CHARMM internal coordinates of N, CA and C (Angstrom, degrees):
IC EDIT
DIST 1 N 1 CA 1.3766
DIST 1 CA 1 C 1.6039
ANGL 1 N 1 CA 1 C 110.34
DIST 1 C 2 N 1.1931
ANGL 1 CA 1 C 2 N 119.92
DIHE 1 N 1 CA 1 C 2 N 140.68
DIST 2 N 2 CA 1.3479
ANGL 1 C 2 N 2 CA 127.85
DIHE 1 CA 1 C 2 N 2 CA -170.83
DIST 2 CA 2 C 1.5524
ANGL 2 N 2 CA 2 C 105.00
DIHE 1 C 2 N 2 CA 2 C -83.85
DIST 2 C 3 N 1.4951
ANGL 2 CA 2 C 3 N 118.17
DIHE 2 N 2 CA 2 C 3 N 145.65
DIST 3 N 3 CA 1.4462
ANGL 2 C 3 N 3 CA 125.16
DIHE 2 CA 2 C 3 N 3 CA -177.30
DIST 3 CA 3 C 1.5393
ANGL 3 N 3 CA 3 C 103.02
DIHE 2 C 3 N 3 CA 3 C -57.78
DIST 3 C 4 N 1.1690
ANGL 3 CA 3 C 4 N 121.41
DIHE 3 N 3 CA 3 C 4 N -39.29
DIST 4 N 4 CA 1.4815
ANGL 3 C 4 N 4 CA 118.98
DIHE 3 CA 3 C 4 N 4 CA -172.76
DIST 4 CA 4 C 1.5076
ANGL 4 N 4 CA 4 C 119.27
DIHE 3 C 4 N 4 CA 4 C -86.75
DIST 4 C 5 N 1.3966
ANGL 4 CA 4 C 5 N 110.73
DIHE 4 N 4 CA 4 C 5 N 3.24
DIST 5 N 5 CA 1.4517
ANGL 4 C 5 N 5 CA 114.19
DIHE 4 CA 4 C 5 N 5 CA 168.54
DIST 5 CA 5 C 1.5232
ANGL 5 N 5 CA 5 C 120.60
DIHE 4 C 5 N 5 CA 5 C -64.07
DIST 5 C 6 N 1.2107
ANGL 5 CA 5 C 6 N 117.68
DIHE 5 N 5 CA 5 C 6 N 143.00
DIST 6 N 6 CA 1.3944
ANGL 5 C 6 N 6 CA 120.84
DIHE 5 CA 5 C 6 N 6 CA -174.20
DIST 6 CA 6 C 1.6064
ANGL 6 N 6 CA 6 C 109.75
DIHE 5 C 6 N 6 CA 6 C -122.33
DIST 6 C 7 N 1.2489
ANGL 6 CA 6 C 7 N 114.14
DIHE 6 N 6 CA 6 C 7 N 134.84
DIST 7 N 7 CA 1.6388
ANGL 6 C 7 N 7 CA 116.70
DIHE 6 CA 6 C 7 N 7 CA 174.40
DIST 7 CA 7 C 1.4710
ANGL 7 N 7 CA 7 C 109.19
DIHE 6 C 7 N 7 CA 7 C -83.74
DIST 7 C 8 N 1.3570
ANGL 7 CA 7 C 8 N 106.49
DIHE 7 N 7 CA 7 C 8 N 127.28
DIST 8 N 8 CA 1.4448
ANGL 7 C 8 N 8 CA 118.66
DIHE 7 CA 7 C 8 N 8 CA -176.48
DIST 8 CA 8 C 1.5671
ANGL 8 N 8 CA 8 C 106.72
DIHE 7 C 8 N 8 CA 8 C -82.30
DIST 8 C 9 N 1.3625
ANGL 8 CA 8 C 9 N 119.33
DIHE 8 N 8 CA 8 C 9 N -36.77
DIST 9 N 9 CA 1.3630
ANGL 8 C 9 N 9 CA 121.37
DIHE 8 CA 8 C 9 N 9 CA -173.78
DIST 9 CA 9 C 1.5417
ANGL 9 N 9 CA 9 C 110.30
DIHE 8 C 9 N 9 CA 9 C -126.96
DIST 9 C 10 N 1.2214
ANGL 9 CA 9 C 10 N 118.68
DIHE 9 N 9 CA 9 C 10 N 89.45
DIST 10 N 10 CA 1.5197
ANGL 9 C 10 N 10 CA 124.58
DIHE 9 CA 9 C 10 N 10 CA -171.29
DIST 10 CA 10 C 1.5219
ANGL 10 N 10 CA 10 C 115.05
DIHE 9 C 10 N 10 CA 10 C -62.66
DIST 10 C 11 N 1.3875
ANGL 10 CA 10 C 11 N 117.90
DIHE 10 N 10 CA 10 C 11 N -26.13
DIST 11 N 11 CA 1.4834
ANGL 10 C 11 N 11 CA 117.91
DIHE 10 CA 10 C 11 N 11 CA 177.12
DIST 11 CA 11 C 1.4424
ANGL 11 N 11 CA 11 C 112.00
DIHE 10 C 11 N 11 CA 11 C -111.04
DIST 11 C 12 N 1.3477
ANGL 11 CA 11 C 12 N 116.11
DIHE 11 N 11 CA 11 C 12 N 47.59
DIST 12 N 12 CA 1.5146
ANGL 11 C 12 N 12 CA 119.40
DIHE 11 CA 11 C 12 N 12 CA 176.11
DIST 12 CA 12 C 1.4767
ANGL 12 N 12 CA 12 C 106.16
DIHE 11 C 12 N 12 CA 12 C -116.05
DIST 12 C 13 N 1.3778
ANGL 12 CA 12 C 13 N 114.56
DIHE 12 N 12 CA 12 C 13 N 154.48
DIST 13 N 13 CA 1.3635
ANGL 12 C 13 N 13 CA 132.82
DIHE 12 CA 12 C 13 N 13 CA 172.07
DIST 13 CA 13 C 1.4709
ANGL 13 N 13 CA 13 C 116.71
DIHE 12 C 13 N 13 CA 13 C -115.38
DIST 13 C 14 N 1.2383
ANGL 13 CA 13 C 14 N 125.27
DIHE 13 N 13 CA 13 C 14 N 159.07
DIST 14 N 14 CA 1.4842
ANGL 13 C 14 N 14 CA 127.99
DIHE 13 CA 13 C 14 N 14 CA 166.05
DIST 14 CA 14 C 1.4640
ANGL 14 N 14 CA 14 C 112.73
DIHE 13 C 14 N 14 CA 14 C -118.05
DIST 14 C 15 N 1.2947
ANGL 14 CA 14 C 15 N 116.30
DIHE 14 N 14 CA 14 C 15 N 137.86
DIST 15 N 15 CA 1.4491
ANGL 14 C 15 N 15 CA 123.81
DIHE 14 CA 14 C 15 N 15 CA 177.15
DIST 15 CA 15 C 1.4556
ANGL 15 N 15 CA 15 C 110.01
DIHE 14 C 15 N 15 CA 15 C -123.69
DIST 15 C 16 N 1.3563
ANGL 15 CA 15 C 16 N 118.50
DIHE 15 N 15 CA 15 C 16 N 130.09
DIST 16 N 16 CA 1.4229
ANGL 15 C 16 N 16 CA 126.80
DIHE 15 CA 15 C 16 N 16 CA 171.34
DIST 16 CA 16 C 1.4278
ANGL 16 N 16 CA 16 C 111.79
DIHE 15 C 16 N 16 CA 16 C -111.15
DIST 16 C 17 N 1.2858
ANGL 16 CA 16 C 17 N 112.32
DIHE 16 N 16 CA 16 C 17 N 116.90
DIST 17 N 17 CA 1.5082
ANGL 16 C 17 N 17 CA 121.12
DIHE 16 CA 16 C 17 N 17 CA -174.94
DIST 17 CA 17 C 1.4825
ANGL 17 N 17 CA 17 C 115.01
DIHE 16 C 17 N 17 CA 17 C -117.80
DIST 17 C 18 N 1.2311
ANGL 17 CA 17 C 18 N 124.19
DIHE 17 N 17 CA 17 C 18 N 118.79
DIST 18 N 18 CA 1.4341
ANGL 17 C 18 N 18 CA 130.99
DIHE 17 CA 17 C 18 N 18 CA 177.61
DIST 18 CA 18 C 1.5573
ANGL 18 N 18 CA 18 C 110.05
DIHE 17 C 18 N 18 CA 18 C -133.57
DIST 18 C 19 N 1.3194
ANGL 18 CA 18 C 19 N 118.32
DIHE 18 N 18 CA 18 C 19 N -159.39
DIST 19 N 19 CA 1.3958
ANGL 18 C 19 N 19 CA 118.18
DIHE 18 CA 18 C 19 N 19 CA -171.95
DIST 19 CA 19 C 1.5007
ANGL 19 N 19 CA 19 C 109.11
DIHE 18 C 19 N 19 CA 19 C -77.58
DIST 19 C 20 N 1.2073
ANGL 19 CA 19 C 20 N 120.76
DIHE 19 N 19 CA 19 C 20 N -7.98
DIST 20 N 20 CA 1.5037
ANGL 19 C 20 N 20 CA 123.75
DIHE 19 CA 19 C 20 N 20 CA 174.78
DIST 20 CA 20 C 1.5706
ANGL 20 N 20 CA 20 C 107.75
DIHE 19 C 20 N 20 CA 20 C -97.09
DIST 20 C 21 N 1.4053
ANGL 20 CA 20 C 21 N 110.27
DIHE 20 N 20 CA 20 C 21 N -152.09
DIST 21 N 21 CA 1.4290
ANGL 20 C 21 N 21 CA 119.34
DIHE 20 CA 20 C 21 N 21 CA -172.98
DIST 21 CA 21 C 1.5877
ANGL 21 N 21 CA 21 C 104.02
DIHE 20 C 21 N 21 CA 21 C -79.88
DIST 21 C 22 N 1.2131
ANGL 21 CA 21 C 22 N 119.52
DIHE 21 N 21 CA 21 C 22 N 143.75
DIST 22 N 22 CA 1.4742
ANGL 21 C 22 N 22 CA 120.98
DIHE 21 CA 21 C 22 N 22 CA 167.76
DIST 22 CA 22 C 1.4572
ANGL 22 N 22 CA 22 C 121.81
DIHE 21 C 22 N 22 CA 22 C -69.14
DIST 22 C 23 N 1.3462
ANGL 22 CA 22 C 23 N 113.63
DIHE 22 N 22 CA 22 C 23 N 134.58
DIST 23 N 23 CA 1.5905
ANGL 22 C 23 N 23 CA 114.83
DIHE 22 CA 22 C 23 N 23 CA 175.79
DIST 23 CA 23 C 1.5623
ANGL 23 N 23 CA 23 C 106.48
DIHE 22 C 23 N 23 CA 23 C -101.67
DIST 23 C 24 N 1.3113
ANGL 23 CA 23 C 24 N 112.06
DIHE 23 N 23 CA 23 C 24 N 137.72
DIST 24 N 24 CA 1.3891
ANGL 23 C 24 N 24 CA 118.96
DIHE 23 CA 23 C 24 N 24 CA -176.37
DIST 24 CA 24 C 1.5978
ANGL 24 N 24 CA 24 C 107.14
DIHE 23 C 24 N 24 CA 24 C -124.97
DIST 24 C 25 N 1.3541
ANGL 24 CA 24 C 25 N 118.02
DIHE 24 N 24 CA 24 C 25 N 134.73
DIST 25 N 25 CA 1.4183
ANGL 24 C 25 N 25 CA 126.50
DIHE 24 CA 24 C 25 N 25 CA 179.59
DIST 25 CA 25 C 1.5536
ANGL 25 N 25 CA 25 C 111.16
DIHE 24 C 25 N 25 CA 25 C -122.36
DIST 25 C 26 N 1.3345
ANGL 25 CA 25 C 26 N 114.74
DIHE 25 N 25 CA 25 C 26 N 139.13
DIST 26 N 26 CA 1.4906
ANGL 25 C 26 N 26 CA 117.20
DIHE 25 CA 25 C 26 N 26 CA 176.79
DIST 26 CA 26 C 1.5464
ANGL 26 N 26 CA 26 C 105.72
DIHE 25 C 26 N 26 CA 26 C -128.93
DIST 26 C 27 N 1.2185
ANGL 26 CA 26 C 27 N 119.24
DIHE 26 N 26 CA 26 C 27 N 173.46
DIST 27 N 27 CA 1.3999
ANGL 26 C 27 N 27 CA 124.48
DIHE 26 CA 26 C 27 N 27 CA 172.16
DIST 27 CA 27 C 1.5373
ANGL 27 N 27 CA 27 C 109.60
DIHE 26 C 27 N 27 CA 27 C -48.19
DIST 27 C 28 N 1.3674
ANGL 27 CA 27 C 28 N 120.78
DIHE 27 N 27 CA 27 C 28 N 141.68
DIST 28 N 28 CA 1.3436
ANGL 27 C 28 N 28 CA 127.31
DIHE 27 CA 27 C 28 N 28 CA -178.90
DIST 28 CA 28 C 1.5655
ANGL 28 N 28 CA 28 C 115.54
DIHE 27 C 28 N 28 CA 28 C -63.95
DIST 28 C 29 N 1.3530
ANGL 28 CA 28 C 29 N 118.24
DIHE 28 N 28 CA 28 C 29 N -25.56
DIST 29 N 29 CA 1.4385
ANGL 28 C 29 N 29 CA 124.35
DIHE 28 CA 28 C 29 N 29 CA 176.73
DIST 29 CA 29 C 1.4496
ANGL 29 N 29 CA 29 C 119.16
DIHE 28 C 29 N 29 CA 29 C -73.22
DIST 29 C 30 N 1.4286
ANGL 29 CA 29 C 30 N 116.90
DIHE 29 N 29 CA 29 C 30 N -15.18
DIST 30 N 30 CA 1.4131
ANGL 29 C 30 N 30 CA 117.30
DIHE 29 CA 29 C 30 N 30 CA -164.83
DIST 30 CA 30 C 1.5238
ANGL 30 N 30 CA 30 C 112.97
DIHE 29 C 30 N 30 CA 30 C -96.17
DIST 30 C 31 N 1.3822
ANGL 30 CA 30 C 31 N 118.73
DIHE 30 N 30 CA 30 C 31 N -9.89
DIST 31 N 31 CA 1.5186
ANGL 30 C 31 N 31 CA 119.70
DIHE 30 CA 30 C 31 N 31 CA -178.69
DIST 31 CA 31 C 1.4561
ANGL 31 N 31 CA 31 C 106.95
DIHE 30 C 31 N 31 CA 31 C -161.34
DIST 31 C 32 N 1.4875
ANGL 31 CA 31 C 32 N 116.74
DIHE 31 N 31 CA 31 C 32 N 151.82
DIST 32 N 32 CA 1.4491
ANGL 31 C 32 N 32 CA 113.00
DIHE 31 CA 31 C 32 N 32 CA 178.55
DIST 32 CA 32 C 1.5619
ANGL 32 N 32 CA 32 C 116.69
DIHE 31 C 32 N 32 CA 32 C -70.60
DIST 32 C 33 N 1.3378
ANGL 32 CA 32 C 33 N 108.85
DIHE 32 N 32 CA 32 C 33 N -16.85
DIST 33 N 33 CA 1.5532
ANGL 32 C 33 N 33 CA 115.51
DIHE 32 CA 32 C 33 N 33 CA 172.75
DIST 33 CA 33 C 1.5202
ANGL 33 N 33 CA 33 C 107.44
DIHE 32 C 33 N 33 CA 33 C -119.96
DIST 33 C 34 N 1.3433
ANGL 33 CA 33 C 34 N 123.22
DIHE 33 N 33 CA 33 C 34 N 90.33
DIST 34 N 34 CA 1.4474
ANGL 33 C 34 N 34 CA 125.98
DIHE 33 CA 33 C 34 N 34 CA -173.91
DIST 34 CA 34 C 1.5437
ANGL 34 N 34 CA 34 C 112.82
DIHE 33 C 34 N 34 CA 34 C -78.87
DIST 34 C 35 N 1.2258
ANGL 34 CA 34 C 35 N 118.85
DIHE 34 N 34 CA 34 C 35 N -7.32
DIST 35 N 35 CA 1.4394
ANGL 34 C 35 N 35 CA 121.05
DIHE 34 CA 34 C 35 N 35 CA 178.23
DIST 35 CA 35 C 1.4416
ANGL 35 N 35 CA 35 C 108.40
DIHE 34 C 35 N 35 CA 35 C -125.85
DIST 35 C 36 N 1.2568
ANGL 35 CA 35 C 36 N 122.22
DIHE 35 N 35 CA 35 C 36 N 120.71
DIST 36 N 36 CA 1.4514
ANGL 35 C 36 N 36 CA 125.77
DIHE 35 CA 35 C 36 N 36 CA -176.95
DIST 36 CA 36 C 1.6074
ANGL 36 N 36 CA 36 C 110.88
DIHE 35 C 36 N 36 CA 36 C -136.75
DIST 36 C 37 N 1.3115
ANGL 36 CA 36 C 37 N 108.04
DIHE 36 N 36 CA 36 C 37 N 159.02
DIST 37 N 37 CA 1.6558
ANGL 36 C 37 N 37 CA 114.11
DIHE 36 CA 36 C 37 N 37 CA -174.89
DIST 37 CA 37 C 1.6236
ANGL 37 N 37 CA 37 C 99.01
DIHE 36 C 37 N 37 CA 37 C -120.44
DIST 37 C 38 N 1.2530
ANGL 37 CA 37 C 38 N 111.53
DIHE 37 N 37 CA 37 C 38 N 122.78
DIST 38 N 38 CA 1.4248
ANGL 37 C 38 N 38 CA 119.39
DIHE 37 CA 37 C 38 N 38 CA 177.97
DIST 38 CA 38 C 1.5939
ANGL 38 N 38 CA 38 C 110.64
DIHE 37 C 38 N 38 CA 38 C -103.06
DIST 38 C 39 N 1.3660
ANGL 38 CA 38 C 39 N 121.98
DIHE 38 N 38 CA 38 C 39 N 160.62
DIST 39 N 39 CA 1.3560
ANGL 38 C 39 N 39 CA 125.64
DIHE 38 CA 38 C 39 N 39 CA 173.51
DIST 39 CA 39 C 1.5124
ANGL 39 N 39 CA 39 C 110.25
DIHE 38 C 39 N 39 CA 39 C -79.94
DIST 39 C 40 N 1.4458
ANGL 39 CA 39 C 40 N 115.16
DIHE 39 N 39 CA 39 C 40 N -178.54
DIST 40 N 40 CA 1.3561
ANGL 39 C 40 N 40 CA 120.55
DIHE 39 CA 39 C 40 N 40 CA -173.18
DIST 40 CA 40 C 1.5121
ANGL 40 N 40 CA 40 C 115.31
DIHE 39 C 40 N 40 CA 40 C -107.32
DIST 40 C 41 N 1.3812
ANGL 40 CA 40 C 41 N 115.76
DIHE 40 N 40 CA 40 C 41 N -2.30
DIST 41 N 41 CA 1.4301
ANGL 40 C 41 N 41 CA 117.68
DIHE 40 CA 40 C 41 N 41 CA -177.93
DIST 41 CA 41 C 1.5871
ANGL 41 N 41 CA 41 C 108.24
DIHE 40 C 41 N 41 CA 41 C -84.82
DIST 41 C 42 N 1.4009
ANGL 41 CA 41 C 42 N 115.19
DIHE 41 N 41 CA 41 C 42 N 163.56
DIST 42 N 42 CA 1.4388
ANGL 41 C 42 N 42 CA 121.60
DIHE 41 CA 41 C 42 N 42 CA 179.10
DIST 42 CA 42 C 1.5394
ANGL 42 N 42 CA 42 C 110.99
DIHE 41 C 42 N 42 CA 42 C -48.64
DIST 42 C 43 N 1.1241
ANGL 42 CA 42 C 43 N 123.01
DIHE 42 N 42 CA 42 C 43 N -49.46
DIST 43 N 43 CA 1.4604
ANGL 42 C 43 N 43 CA 127.33
DIHE 42 CA 42 C 43 N 43 CA -179.33
DIST 43 CA 43 C 1.5940
ANGL 43 N 43 CA 43 C 114.25
DIHE 42 C 43 N 43 CA 43 C -51.58
DIST 43 C 44 N 1.3256
ANGL 43 CA 43 C 44 N 105.63
DIHE 43 N 43 CA 43 C 44 N -42.71
DIST 44 N 44 CA 1.4830
ANGL 43 C 44 N 44 CA 120.41
DIHE 43 CA 43 C 44 N 44 CA -175.23
DIST 44 CA 44 C 1.5576
ANGL 44 N 44 CA 44 C 106.58
DIHE 43 C 44 N 44 CA 44 C -66.08
DIST 44 C 45 N 1.4857
ANGL 44 CA 44 C 45 N 117.08
DIHE 44 N 44 CA 44 C 45 N -46.68
DIST 45 N 45 CA 1.3548
ANGL 44 C 45 N 45 CA 126.24
DIHE 44 CA 44 C 45 N 45 CA -173.63
DIST 45 CA 45 C 1.4898
ANGL 45 N 45 CA 45 C 108.88
DIHE 44 C 45 N 45 CA 45 C -70.50
DIST 45 C 46 N 1.3678
ANGL 45 CA 45 C 46 N 118.27
DIHE 45 N 45 CA 45 C 46 N -35.78
DIST 46 N 46 CA 1.4719
ANGL 45 C 46 N 46 CA 117.64
DIHE 45 CA 45 C 46 N 46 CA 167.40
DIST 46 CA 46 C 1.4114
ANGL 46 N 46 CA 46 C 118.25
DIHE 45 C 46 N 46 CA 46 C -64.72
DIST 46 C 47 N 1.3471
ANGL 46 CA 46 C 47 N 120.94
DIHE 46 N 46 CA 46 C 47 N -38.79
DIST 47 N 47 CA 1.4467
ANGL 46 C 47 N 47 CA 124.92
DIHE 46 CA 46 C 47 N 47 CA 168.78
DIST 47 CA 47 C 1.4593
ANGL 47 N 47 CA 47 C 116.46
DIHE 46 C 47 N 47 CA 47 C -53.47
DIST 47 C 48 N 1.4976
ANGL 47 CA 47 C 48 N 113.47
DIHE 47 N 47 CA 47 C 48 N -43.68
DIST 48 N 48 CA 1.5032
ANGL 47 C 48 N 48 CA 115.93
DIHE 47 CA 47 C 48 N 48 CA 175.19
DIST 48 CA 48 C 1.4136
ANGL 48 N 48 CA 48 C 115.00
DIHE 47 C 48 N 48 CA 48 C -61.41
DIST 48 C 49 N 1.4383
ANGL 48 CA 48 C 49 N 115.82
DIHE 48 N 48 CA 48 C 49 N -39.36
DIST 49 N 49 CA 1.5140
ANGL 48 C 49 N 49 CA 123.34
DIHE 48 CA 48 C 49 N 49 CA -176.07
DIST 49 CA 49 C 1.6296
ANGL 49 N 49 CA 49 C 103.27
DIHE 48 C 49 N 49 CA 49 C -67.97
DIST 49 C 50 N 1.2420
ANGL 49 CA 49 C 50 N 119.06
DIHE 49 N 49 CA 49 C 50 N -39.64
DIST 50 N 50 CA 1.4100
ANGL 49 C 50 N 50 CA 125.76
DIHE 49 CA 49 C 50 N 50 CA -176.16
DIST 50 CA 50 C 1.5153
ANGL 50 N 50 CA 50 C 105.76
DIHE 49 C 50 N 50 CA 50 C -60.87
DIST 50 C 51 N 1.3332
ANGL 50 CA 50 C 51 N 114.96
DIHE 50 N 50 CA 50 C 51 N -55.15
DIST 51 N 51 CA 1.4738
ANGL 50 C 51 N 51 CA 117.53
DIHE 50 CA 50 C 51 N 51 CA -175.59
DIST 51 CA 51 C 1.6256
ANGL 51 N 51 CA 51 C 113.09
DIHE 50 C 51 N 51 CA 51 C -65.29
DIST 51 C 52 N 1.3813
ANGL 51 CA 51 C 52 N 115.01
DIHE 51 N 51 CA 51 C 52 N -32.32
DIST 52 N 52 CA 1.4404
ANGL 51 C 52 N 52 CA 111.50
DIHE 51 CA 51 C 52 N 52 CA 174.64
DIST 52 CA 52 C 1.5467
ANGL 52 N 52 CA 52 C 113.98
DIHE 51 C 52 N 52 CA 52 C -68.13
DIST 52 C 53 N 1.3082
ANGL 52 CA 52 C 53 N 113.38
DIHE 52 N 52 CA 52 C 53 N -36.40
DIST 53 N 53 CA 1.4971
ANGL 52 C 53 N 53 CA 114.17
DIHE 52 CA 52 C 53 N 53 CA 179.38
DIST 53 CA 53 C 1.5953
ANGL 53 N 53 CA 53 C 105.72
DIHE 52 C 53 N 53 CA 53 C -68.93
DIST 53 C 54 N 1.1702
ANGL 53 CA 53 C 54 N 120.24
DIHE 53 N 53 CA 53 C 54 N -40.56
DIST 54 N 54 CA 1.5612
ANGL 53 C 54 N 54 CA 123.65
DIHE 53 CA 53 C 54 N 54 CA 177.93
DIST 54 CA 54 C 1.5287
ANGL 54 N 54 CA 54 C 110.76
DIHE 53 C 54 N 54 CA 54 C -54.66
DIST 54 C 55 N 1.3347
ANGL 54 CA 54 C 55 N 108.52
DIHE 54 N 54 CA 54 C 55 N -40.66
DIST 55 N 55 CA 1.5504
ANGL 54 C 55 N 55 CA 110.23
DIHE 54 CA 54 C 55 N 55 CA 175.89
DIST 55 CA 55 C 1.5277
ANGL 55 N 55 CA 55 C 117.63
DIHE 54 C 55 N 55 CA 55 C -91.96
DIST 55 C 56 N 1.3622
ANGL 55 CA 55 C 56 N 114.23
DIHE 55 N 55 CA 55 C 56 N 22.80
DIST 56 N 56 CA 1.4427
ANGL 55 C 56 N 56 CA 121.27
DIHE 55 CA 55 C 56 N 56 CA 173.44
DIST 56 CA 56 C 1.5294
ANGL 56 N 56 CA 56 C 113.27
DIHE 55 C 56 N 56 CA 56 C 58.99
DIST 56 C 57 N 1.4187
ANGL 56 CA 56 C 57 N 118.20
DIHE 56 N 56 CA 56 C 57 N 35.60
DIST 57 N 57 CA 1.4197
ANGL 56 C 57 N 57 CA 115.77
DIHE 56 CA 56 C 57 N 57 CA 179.74
DIST 57 CA 57 C 1.5670
ANGL 57 N 57 CA 57 C 106.91
DIHE 56 C 57 N 57 CA 57 C -87.23
DIST 57 C 58 N 1.2642
ANGL 57 CA 57 C 58 N 116.71
DIHE 57 N 57 CA 57 C 58 N 138.56
DIST 58 N 58 CA 1.4796
ANGL 57 C 58 N 58 CA 123.15
DIHE 57 CA 57 C 58 N 58 CA -173.73
DIST 58 CA 58 C 1.5111
ANGL 58 N 58 CA 58 C 105.37
DIHE 57 C 58 N 58 CA 58 C -110.74
DIST 58 C 59 N 1.3126
ANGL 58 CA 58 C 59 N 127.48
DIHE 58 N 58 CA 58 C 59 N -30.13
DIST 59 N 59 CA 1.3758
ANGL 58 C 59 N 59 CA 121.51
DIHE 58 CA 58 C 59 N 59 CA -178.77
DIST 59 CA 59 C 1.5800
ANGL 59 N 59 CA 59 C 108.89
DIHE 58 C 59 N 59 CA 59 C -145.26
DIST 59 C 60 N 1.2473
ANGL 59 CA 59 C 60 N 112.97
DIHE 59 N 59 CA 59 C 60 N 156.52
DIST 60 N 60 CA 1.4926
ANGL 59 C 60 N 60 CA 118.79
DIHE 59 CA 59 C 60 N 60 CA -179.92
DIST 60 CA 60 C 1.4168
ANGL 60 N 60 CA 60 C 114.70
DIHE 59 C 60 N 60 CA 60 C -128.87
DIST 60 C 61 N 1.3146
ANGL 60 CA 60 C 61 N 123.22
DIHE 60 N 60 CA 60 C 61 N 151.28
DIST 61 N 61 CA 1.5100
ANGL 60 C 61 N 61 CA 126.97
DIHE 60 CA 60 C 61 N 61 CA 179.07
DIST 61 CA 61 C 1.5470
ANGL 61 N 61 CA 61 C 96.79
DIHE 60 C 61 N 61 CA 61 C -117.30
DIST 61 C 62 N 1.2879
ANGL 61 CA 61 C 62 N 121.34
DIHE 61 N 61 CA 61 C 62 N 131.30
DIST 62 N 62 CA 1.4439
ANGL 61 C 62 N 62 CA 129.71
DIHE 61 CA 61 C 62 N 62 CA -177.83
DIST 62 CA 62 C 1.6350
ANGL 62 N 62 CA 62 C 107.41
DIHE 61 C 62 N 62 CA 62 C -117.91
DIST 62 C 63 N 1.3097
ANGL 62 CA 62 C 63 N 107.09
DIHE 62 N 62 CA 62 C 63 N 135.78
DIST 63 N 63 CA 1.5983
ANGL 62 C 63 N 63 CA 113.43
DIHE 62 CA 62 C 63 N 63 CA 168.17
DIST 63 CA 63 C 1.5769
ANGL 63 N 63 CA 63 C 101.37
DIHE 62 C 63 N 63 CA 63 C -124.55
DIST 63 C 64 N 1.3518
ANGL 63 CA 63 C 64 N 107.38
DIHE 63 N 63 CA 63 C 64 N 128.38
DIST 64 N 64 CA 1.5196
ANGL 63 C 64 N 64 CA 116.78
DIHE 63 CA 63 C 64 N 64 CA -177.15
DIST 64 CA 64 C 1.5216
ANGL 64 N 64 CA 64 C 108.75
DIHE 63 C 64 N 64 CA 64 C -144.21
DIST 64 C 65 N 1.2987
ANGL 64 CA 64 C 65 N 105.64
DIHE 64 N 64 CA 64 C 65 N 150.29
DIST 65 N 65 CA 1.5796
ANGL 64 C 65 N 65 CA 115.00
DIHE 64 CA 64 C 65 N 65 CA 172.57
DIST 65 CA 65 C 1.4895
ANGL 65 N 65 CA 65 C 106.43
DIHE 64 C 65 N 65 CA 65 C -106.98
DIST 65 C 66 N 1.3644
ANGL 65 CA 65 C 66 N 114.44
DIHE 65 N 65 CA 65 C 66 N 144.68
DIST 66 N 66 CA 1.5081
ANGL 65 C 66 N 66 CA 116.19
DIHE 65 CA 65 C 66 N 66 CA -178.53
DIST 66 CA 66 C 1.4048
ANGL 66 N 66 CA 66 C 116.39
DIHE 65 C 66 N 66 CA 66 C 65.72
DIST 66 C 67 N 1.2514
ANGL 66 CA 66 C 67 N 116.96
DIHE 66 N 66 CA 66 C 67 N -142.55
DIST 67 N 67 CA 1.3927
ANGL 66 C 67 N 67 CA 130.69
DIHE 66 CA 66 C 67 N 67 CA 176.19
DIST 67 CA 67 C 1.5284
ANGL 67 N 67 CA 67 C 123.84
DIHE 66 C 67 N 67 CA 67 C -108.80
DIST 67 C 68 N 1.4735
ANGL 67 CA 67 C 68 N 106.89
DIHE 67 N 67 CA 67 C 68 N 18.59
DIST 68 N 68 CA 1.5617
ANGL 67 C 68 N 68 CA 117.63
DIHE 67 CA 67 C 68 N 68 CA 178.30
DIST 68 CA 68 C 1.5065
ANGL 68 N 68 CA 68 C 117.58
DIHE 67 C 68 N 68 CA 68 C -67.44
DIST 68 C 69 N 1.4198
ANGL 68 CA 68 C 69 N 112.77
DIHE 68 N 68 CA 68 C 69 N -13.70
DIST 69 N 69 CA 1.4834
ANGL 68 C 69 N 69 CA 117.29
DIHE 68 CA 68 C 69 N 69 CA -176.47
DIST 69 CA 69 C 1.5835
ANGL 69 N 69 CA 69 C 108.21
DIHE 68 C 69 N 69 CA 69 C -83.67
DIST 69 C 70 N 1.2175
ANGL 69 CA 69 C 70 N 124.52
DIHE 69 N 69 CA 69 C 70 N -17.17
DIST 70 N 70 CA 1.4415
ANGL 69 C 70 N 70 CA 126.25
DIHE 69 CA 69 C 70 N 70 CA 178.91
DIST 70 CA 70 C 1.4269
ANGL 70 N 70 CA 70 C 117.27
DIHE 69 C 70 N 70 CA 70 C -51.61
DIST 70 C 71 N 1.3110
ANGL 70 CA 70 C 71 N 122.27
DIHE 70 N 70 CA 70 C 71 N -50.18
DIST 71 N 71 CA 1.5729
ANGL 70 C 71 N 71 CA 119.34
DIHE 70 CA 70 C 71 N 71 CA 179.43
DIST 71 CA 71 C 1.5183
ANGL 71 N 71 CA 71 C 108.31
DIHE 70 C 71 N 71 CA 71 C -69.81
DIST 71 C 72 N 1.2356
ANGL 71 CA 71 C 72 N 123.32
DIHE 71 N 71 CA 71 C 72 N -27.38
DIST 72 N 72 CA 1.4605
ANGL 71 C 72 N 72 CA 120.44
DIHE 71 CA 71 C 72 N 72 CA -176.12
DIST 72 CA 72 C 1.5250
ANGL 72 N 72 CA 72 C 108.30
DIHE 71 C 72 N 72 CA 72 C -80.75
DIST 72 C 73 N 1.3165
ANGL 72 CA 72 C 73 N 119.46
DIHE 72 N 72 CA 72 C 73 N -28.49
DIST 73 N 73 CA 1.5097
ANGL 72 C 73 N 73 CA 116.36
DIHE 72 CA 72 C 73 N 73 CA -177.77
DIST 73 CA 73 C 1.5519
ANGL 73 N 73 CA 73 C 110.71
DIHE 72 C 73 N 73 CA 73 C -89.21
DIST 73 C 74 N 1.2737
ANGL 73 CA 73 C 74 N 118.90
DIHE 73 N 73 CA 73 C 74 N -4.07
DIST 74 N 74 CA 1.3916
ANGL 73 C 74 N 74 CA 122.06
DIHE 73 CA 73 C 74 N 74 CA -168.21
DIST 74 CA 74 C 1.5368
ANGL 74 N 74 CA 74 C 108.81
DIHE 73 C 74 N 74 CA 74 C -77.73
END
COOR INIT
IC SEED 1 N 1 CA 1 C
IC BUILD
């Protein structure tokens, strides 16, 4: 990233969802570990949502292949 780059959405996260476990990235100033991988079961998705709330995330952008995004968006 260039020094002159500006963040347009300061409370946003990115989620990459494929056939494996989803990767989630948040702004680096929100947590000591700003990129995490979560499991695919309901409890894992609840943990992901709780972490995003703890980090004051208001919106997410998802990238997904196939229909793997459906449980996360639910």
